[in-house]
N, C-alpha and C positions, 0 to 999 in steps of 0.2 A: 504494500500500500504506500509506503514511504517513497519508493521509486516512482510510482505513478504520480504522486503529488509533485515530485521534483520535475518530472517530464512535463506535466501540465504547466508548471511555473516557467520552465524554459520556453515552451511554446508561446505562452502569453507574453513573456519578456521579448522574445524575438518578434512577435507581431507588433508589440509596442514600439520597438526600435525601428521596424520597417515603416510604421506610421509616421514616426518622427522624421525619418529620412525623406519620406514622401512629402511631408509638409515643408521641408527645407528646400525642396527642388524649386527652381525658378517658375514663376507663374507663366502661363502661356502668354506670349506677346510682351513679356517683361523686357524692358530695355537692358542691355548689357552695360557693364561699367565702361567698357571701351566706347560704346556708342554714346553714352552720356558724356564721356570725356571729349569726344569730337564736337558735341553740341556746345560744351563749355569752352572749348578752344575757339569756336567761331565767335562766341560772345566776347572772349578775351581779345580776339583780333579786332572786333568792332570798337571796344573800349580803347584800344591802342591807336585808333585812327585820329583821335582828337576831332572827329566830325560829329557834331551834336546830333544830326539826324540819324546817323548810323548807331550812335550810342543809345539814343532814345528807342530805336527799333528793337533793341534787345529786351525791353520791358513790356509786360502785359498792360492792358488798359486799367486794371485795378491794382497796380503795383502799390505795395506798402513797404516802407523801408526806413532804415536809419542810415544816413550818409555820414561819413567821417568828418565832414566839414561843418556840420551843424548839430546842435544838441537835440533838436526836436525830431518827432516822428512825422514823416511825410506820408499822408494817407489819402492824397488825391493826386491825380495824374498831373495837374497843372503845377503843383508844388514840386513834384518829382522832376518834371521837365526843366524847371528852373535850376535845380541842383545839377542836372546833367549838362545844361548850358554852361554853368560855372566850371564843371569838370572839363568840358571840352576847351574852354577858354584858358584853363590852367596849362594846357599843352604838356600834359604828362607824356613824355617821350621816351622814358626808360623804365621798364617794369621787369623786375626779376621775381619770378614765382619761386618762393623758397619751400613751399609745402602745399600739397593739395590732397584732399580726401573726398572721394565721391561715394555717396550713399544712394543707391537705387532703392526707393521705397516701394514702388509698384509700377505698373505698366505706364502710368501717366505722371509720375512725380519722381524727381531726384533732387538731391541736395549736394552742393559743392561748397566746401570750406577750404580756405587757403590763406596763406601769409605771403605778402608781397612787399618788396622794397621798391618804392617809386620815387622818381625824380623828374624834374622839369628843367630843360635848358633855359626856359623863359624865366624861371624863378628858382635858381639853384638852392636857395636857402629853404625851399619847401620840401626837401627830401624827408620821407617818412616811411615807416613800416606800417602797413595796413593789415588788419585781419578782416576777412570778408566771408560771409556765408550767403549763398544765393540758393533760392528754391525755384526750380524750373518745373513748370506744369504744362503738359501737352494741351494745346488749344484745339478747338473743333476743326480748324483748318490743317492740323498736323504740325504746326510750328511749336517751338518750345520756348515761350517767353519766360523771363524771370518774373515771378509774382510776388516775391518777398526777398528783400536784401537787407543785410545788416553789415555795415562796414564801420570799423572803428580804428583809431590809432592804437598801435601796440604800446603797452606801457614800457617805459625805459627800464632796462635791466637785464 
């Protein structure tokens, strides 16, 4: 009888392990980390252009975010566009990405967090290290706009 209980316990444990492995498998249609990286790379390229229209095109119509240049929360598109105009005018022309982590949450959402050293030849004293997190969400037209962004200056140290 003891062997039978042991065998039943093994079968139940194996079935449970299989269920866990099955749940951990990527969902159908889920974006790969490499695909998400390419989408983020395209956004990074737009930010590097210093072209306000290209920069603004990265963001969704309902963007909410914290910009490193202002303490407040921008929660309407007009306010966000003004921040992007200022970013473009700053002529950030040298960006070194020091770290990046991509988290694919589901088929329609991924998050990118990174650390960047940025400088501007137009304002060399404006060199700063930024920490940014962007949430990308797939739109009905298949594009991947940023719907939430949080950028802040990295603490010294």
